[in-house]
C-alpha positions in Angstrom: -113.9 -55.7 60.1 -110.6 -57.5 59.8 -110.4 -61.0 61.4 -107.5 -61.4 63.8 -105.2 -59.2 61.5 -102.4 -57.7 63.5 -100.3 -54.9 62.1 -96.6 -55.4 63.1 -94.9 -52.5 64.9 -93.1 -50.3 62.4 -89.8 -50.9 64.1 -90.1 -54.7 63.6 -90.4 -54.4 59.8 -87.0 -55.2 58.4 -85.4 -53.3 55.5 -84.1 -55.5 52.6 -80.6 -54.5 51.6 -80.7 -53.5 47.9 -84.3 -52.2 47.9 -85.4 -48.6 48.4 -89.0 -47.4 48.5 -90.6 -44.0 48.2 -94.3 -43.2 48.7 -96.2 -40.0 48.0 -99.6 -38.5 47.3 -100.4 -38.0 43.6 -104.1 -37.4 43.7 -104.8 -40.3 41.3 -108.4 -40.6 42.5 -108.7 -38.9 45.8 -106.8 -36.1 47.5 -104.8 -36.5 50.7 -104.0 -40.1 50.4 -100.8 -42.0 49.7 -101.4 -43.5 46.2 -98.1 -43.6 44.4 -95.2 -45.9 45.3 -91.8 -46.4 43.7 -89.4 -49.3 44.4 -85.8 -49.0 43.3 -83.6 -52.1 43.1 -79.8 -52.3 43.3 -77.9 -53.5 40.3 -77.7 -57.3 40.2 -81.2 -57.8 41.6 -83.2 -60.7 40.1 -86.9 -60.0 39.6 -89.7 -62.4 38.5 -93.5 -62.3 38.6 -96.7 -64.1 37.9 -99.9 -62.4 36.7 -103.6 -62.8 36.3 -105.1 -65.2 33.8 -108.1 -62.9 33.3 -108.3 -62.3 29.5 -109.2 -58.7 30.2 -105.9 -58.2 32.0 -104.9 -54.6 32.6 -102.5 -52.6 30.6 -99.8 -52.6 33.3 -99.9 -56.4 33.4 -99.3 -56.5 29.7 -96.4 -54.1 30.0 -94.9 -56.0 32.9 -95.0 -59.3 31.0 -93.4 -57.6 28.0 -90.6 -56.1 30.0 -89.9 -59.3 32.0 -90.0 -61.3 28.8 -87.2 -59.3 27.3 -84.8 -60.5 30.0 -83.5 -57.1 30.8 -82.5 -56.3 34.4 -85.4 -54.8 36.2 -84.4 -51.7 38.2 -87.6 -50.3 39.5 -91.4 -50.6 40.0 -94.1 -48.0 40.1 -97.5 -48.7 41.7 -100.5 -46.5 41.7 -103.8 -47.1 43.5 -107.2 -45.6 42.7 -107.2 -46.5 39.1 -106.7 -50.0 37.6 -105.9 -48.9 34.0 -107.9 -51.9 32.9 -110.4 -52.0 30.1 -108.6 -49.0 28.6 -107.4 -50.3 25.3 -104.4 -48.8 23.4 -104.6 -45.5 25.4 -104.2 -47.5 28.6 -101.1 -49.2 27.2 -99.7 -45.9 26.1 -100.3 -44.5 29.7 -98.5 -47.4 31.3 -95.6 -47.0 28.9 -95.5 -43.3 29.5 -95.3 -43.9 33.3 -92.3 -46.2 32.7 -90.7 -43.7 30.4 -91.0 -40.9 33.0 -89.6 -43.0 35.9 -86.8 -44.3 33.7 -85.8 -40.8 32.8 -85.7 -39.7 36.4 -83.7 -42.8 37.5 -81.4 -42.9 34.6 -82.3 -46.4 33.4 -84.1 -47.8 30.4 -87.9 -47.8 30.1 -88.0 -51.6 29.8 -86.3 -51.9 33.2 -89.4 -50.5 34.9 -92.4 -52.6 35.9 -95.7 -50.7 36.3 -98.7 -51.7 38.5 -102.1 -50.3 39.0 -105.1 -51.1 41.1 -108.5 -49.5 41.6 -111.5 -48.7 39.4 -111.7 -50.5 36.0 -112.7 -48.9 32.7 -111.5 -45.4 33.5 -108.6 -43.6 31.9 -105.4 -43.5 33.9 -104.6 -39.9 35.0 -101.0 -40.4 33.8 -100.2 -36.7 34.1 -100.9 -36.8 37.9 -98.7 -39.9 38.3 -95.8 -38.4 36.3 -96.1 -35.2 38.3 -95.9 -37.2 41.5 -92.8 -39.3 40.6 -90.2 -36.7 41.7 -91.7 -36.7 45.2 -91.7 -40.5 45.4 -88.1 -40.6 44.3 -87.1 -38.0 46.8 -88.7 -40.2 49.5 -86.7 -43.3 48.5 -85.3 -45.1 51.5 -84.8 -48.6 52.9 -87.3 -48.3 55.7 -90.5 -47.4 53.9 -92.2 -50.9 53.6 -94.8 -49.8 56.2 -95.7 -46.7 54.1 -95.8 -48.8 50.9 -98.2 -51.2 52.5 -100.5 -48.3 53.1 -99.8 -46.8 49.7 -101.1 -49.7 47.7 -104.4 -50.1 49.6 -107.9 -49.7 48.0 -110.8 -51.1 50.0 -108.4 -52.7 52.4 -109.0 -51.6 56.0 -105.5 -52.4 57.2 -102.1 -52.7 55.7 -100.7 -56.2 55.1 -97.0 -56.7 55.7 -94.8 -59.6 56.8 -91.1 -59.4 57.7 -88.7 -62.0 59.1 -85.1 -63.2 59.3 -84.1 -66.8 58.6 -80.8 -68.6 58.6 -79.8 -70.2 55.3 -76.4 -71.8 54.9 -75.2 -70.3 58.1 -76.0 -66.8 56.9 -78.9 -64.5 57.9 -81.4 -63.7 55.2 -84.2 -61.1 55.4 -87.6 -61.4 53.8 -90.1 -58.6 53.8 -93.3 -58.4 51.7 -96.5 -56.5 51.4 -99.9 -57.3 49.7 -103.2 -55.7 49.1 -106.6 -56.9 48.3 -110.0 -57.3 49.9 -112.5 -58.0 47.2 -112.4 -59.3 43.6 -110.2 -62.1 45.0 -110.0 -65.5 43.5 -106.4 -65.3 42.3 -105.3 -67.3 39.3 -101.5 -67.2 39.4 -101.3 -64.3 41.8 -103.2 -61.9 44.0 -104.4 -58.4 43.4 -101.0 -57.0 44.3 -98.1 -58.7 46.2 -94.5 -57.7 46.4 -91.9 -59.8 48.3 -88.3 -58.8 48.6 -85.3 -60.8 50.0 -81.6 -60.1 50.3 -80.8 -63.6 49.2 -79.7 -64.1 45.7 -81.6 -66.4 43.2 -80.4 -66.9 39.7 -82.8 -65.3 37.2 -83.2 -68.6 35.4 -84.6 -70.1 38.7 -86.6 -67.2 40.0 -89.5 -67.4 37.6 -90.2 -71.0 38.6 -89.8 -70.1 42.3 -92.4 -67.3 41.9 -94.8 -69.8 40.3 -94.2 -72.4 43.0 -94.6 -69.8 45.8 -97.8 -68.3 44.3 -99.4 -71.8 43.8 -99.3 -72.6 47.6 -100.1 -69.1 48.8 -102.0 -66.6 46.7 -103.5 -69.3 44.6 -105.1 -70.8 47.7 -107.3 -67.9 48.7 -110.7 -66.7 47.7 -113.0 -64.0 48.9 -115.7 -63.9 46.3 -114.6 -66.1 43.4 -113.8 -63.1 41.1 -110.4 -63.0 39.4 -109.1 -59.5 39.1 -107.8 -57.9 35.9 -104.7 -56.7 37.7 -103.4 -59.6 39.8 -99.7 -59.4 40.1 -97.1 -61.1 42.4 -93.5 -60.1 42.3 -90.4 -61.5 44.0 -87.2 -59.4 44.0 -83.9 -61.1 45.2 -81.0 -58.7 45.7 -78.3 -61.1 46.7 -76.9 -58.6 49.2 -76.9 -61.2 52.1 -74.1 -63.2 50.4 -76.5 -66.2 50.0 -76.7 -67.1 46.3 -78.8 -70.0 44.9 -77.9 -71.0 41.3 -79.4 -74.5 41.1 -82.5 -76.3 42.4 -80.1 -79.1 43.4 -78.4 -77.0 46.1 -79.6 -77.6 49.7 -80.1 -73.8 50.1 -82.6 -73.8 47.3 -85.3 -75.7 49.2 -84.6 -73.7 52.4 -85.0 -70.4 50.6 -88.0 -71.5 48.6 -89.8 -72.7 51.8 -89.0 -69.4 53.5 -90.5 -67.5 50.6 -93.6 -69.8 50.6 -94.1 -69.2 54.4 -94.0 -65.4 54.0 -96.2 -65.4 50.9 -98.8 -67.7 52.6 -99.0 -65.3 55.5 -99.4 -62.3 53.1 -102.2 -64.2 51.2 -104.0 -65.1 54.4 -103.9 -61.4 55.5 -106.0 -60.6 52.4 -108.7 -63.1 53.4 -108.6 -61.8 57.0 -109.2 -58.2 55.7 -111.8 -59.3 53.1 -114.6 -56.9 52.4 -117.1 -57.3 55.2 -115.5 -60.4 56.6 -116.3 -61.5 60.1 -114.8 -65.0 59.9 -111.6 -66.6 58.5 -112.3 -70.1 57.2 -109.8 -72.9 56.3 -111.2 -75.4 53.9 -109.1 -78.6 54.0 -109.9 -81.5 51.7 -108.3 -84.8 52.5 -108.3 -88.2 50.9 -108.7 -86.9 47.3 -107.5 -88.9 44.4 -105.8 -86.0 42.6 -104.9 -82.4 43.4 -107.4 -81.2 40.8 -110.4 -82.9 42.5 -109.2 -81.7 45.9 -109.2 -78.1 44.7 -112.5 -78.5 42.9 -114.1 -79.5 46.2 -112.3 -76.9 48.3 -113.3 -74.1 46.0 -116.8 -75.3 45.5 -117.3 -75.0 49.3 -115.3 -71.8 49.6 -117.2 -70.0 46.8 -120.7 -71.1 47.7 -122.8 -68.0 48.7 -125.1 -70.3 50.7 -122.2 -71.7 52.7 -120.6 -68.3 53.2 -123.8 -66.6 54.4 -124.5 -69.5 56.7 -121.1 -69.0 58.4 -121.8 -65.3 58.7 -125.0 -66.1 60.6 -123.4 -68.8 62.6 -126.1 -71.1 61.3 -125.1 -74.8 61.2 -127.0 -75.4 58.0 -124.3 -77.8 57.0 -126.1 -79.6 54.3 -125.0 -76.7 52.2 -121.4 -77.9 52.4 -122.4 -81.4 51.4 -124.3 -80.0 48.4 -121.2 -78.0 47.3 -119.1 -81.1 47.6 -121.6 -82.9 45.4 -121.6 -80.4 42.6 -117.9 -79.8 42.6 -117.4 -81.8 39.4 -116.2 -85.2 40.6 -118.5 -87.3 38.4 -117.7 -90.6 40.0 -117.7 -89.4 43.6 -119.0 -92.1 46.0 -120.8 -90.0 48.6 -120.9 -92.9 51.0 -117.1 -92.3 51.6 -117.5 -88.6 52.5 -116.8 -87.3 56.0 -117.2 -83.7 57.3 -115.8 -82.0 60.4 -116.1 -78.5 61.8 -112.9 -78.2 63.9 -113.3 -81.1 66.3 -117.0 -81.8 65.6 -117.6 -84.8 63.3 -120.7 -83.6 61.4 -121.2 -86.2 58.7 -119.9 -89.8 58.5 -120.0 -92.0 55.4 -122.1 -89.4 53.5 -124.8 -89.0 56.2 -125.3 -87.1 59.4 -123.2 -88.5 62.2 -125.6 -90.0 64.8 -123.5 -88.4 67.6 -123.6 -84.9 66.0 -125.5 -82.2 68.0 -126.4 -78.9 66.3 -125.4 -77.1 69.4 -121.8 -78.3 68.8 -121.9 -77.1 65.2 -123.2 -73.7 66.3 -120.5 -73.4 68.9 -117.8 -73.8 66.3 -119.5 -71.5 63.8 -119.6 -68.7 66.3 -115.8 -68.6 66.3 -113.8 -66.1 64.4 -111.6 -68.8 62.9 -113.0 -72.1 61.7 -111.6 -75.2 60.1 -113.8 -77.1 57.7 -112.3 -80.5 57.1 -113.6 -82.8 54.3 -112.6 -86.4 53.8 -113.3 -87.8 50.3 -112.0 -91.3 50.9 -110.6 -91.6 47.4 -106.8 -91.3 47.8 -104.1 -89.6 49.8 -104.0 -86.0 48.3 -104.7 -83.1 50.6 -105.2 -79.4 49.6 -106.1 -76.4 51.6 -107.9 -73.2 50.6 -108.5 -70.1 52.7 -111.7 -68.0 52.5 -114.2 -65.9 54.5 -117.9 -65.4 55.1 -120.3 -63.1 53.3 -121.8 -60.3 55.3 -124.2 -57.4 54.6 -121.1 -55.2 54.6 -119.7 -56.9 51.5 -122.7 -55.8 49.5 -122.5 -52.3 50.9 -118.8 -51.9 50.0 -119.3 -53.1 46.5 -122.5 -51.1 45.9 -120.6 -47.9 46.9 -117.1 -48.7 45.5 -117.0 -46.0 42.9 -118.5 -43.3 45.1 
């Protein structure tokens, strides 16, 4: 059950000049579902990405990092769902490279100008023959208006597609940004999300784009968690075609900050959509930590609360057993935390003051907030002026059901 996740009307999703997309059915794992997507980029497009820090990273992640590291111009991406091609050793690497070779041959580019992505079941061989056989149909379907189909084509346990599209004015010119993401479980990104692709017709110098991608991921996909598990396949890509006429070549230019902030806004919305569609989720929770001494300790506290199964199940039940939040704050890893300076709010309800229960707090007020579909948990540490925010969800019976049956 998605939490306040609205799918935009297809005619409101904006094409990005310089990006074409084709989607088809390749039967990677199941028949009669869109599971193979190809992106083609115009010449001159800058492409950069950030990837999982899981040491068991998938074969396509390794190939993407290798191809991006060579500095060659990326001309296309190929994405399959249904099989993660992770935990597959040398044969998995060979399969990812074979996919790149096949697409490169069909598009008339070099193999290292292709980025491959996979998502789905881990520890199973990639059916590369089915993917290669499906590539001609995906290429035939290439067109500028297929973002909506691509959002469906990269789904696994997602219940709804995740897509954001908008226009902004930068330097007096109109710039388009459109992005898609997927993910519902195994979500605690560490440099990226399960899969996220963001395109813009602004131009960003390749030397800047890698840092932009990191900065954007850090405030968006690196601020969400569903279950605390970092995927083997996390990947986030930004492609900047330059077709709008806006070109950013230096971080000192006024347009740089404008464009970076626009990218952050779209990526943050895409990341939040993942939490809203989390496996079995019934509530969307914002964990805001204020008054921290450093960013590190703010995030330690935010994630301790966001990851706690006891906190998450209490929210599912609308049970204001809020001592669980205080316990998570206490074990977050701030060894010199003075709990007498800690305050806790649920939305507008002041639950704990100076480390203890607020004398004016009424459990009925806490339960009123916890019955809402969207909840703000605000924590004051009283240690400094750093604030960090993390987005998460509750844990329901359905989460267990989905993951118990995932391979079925």
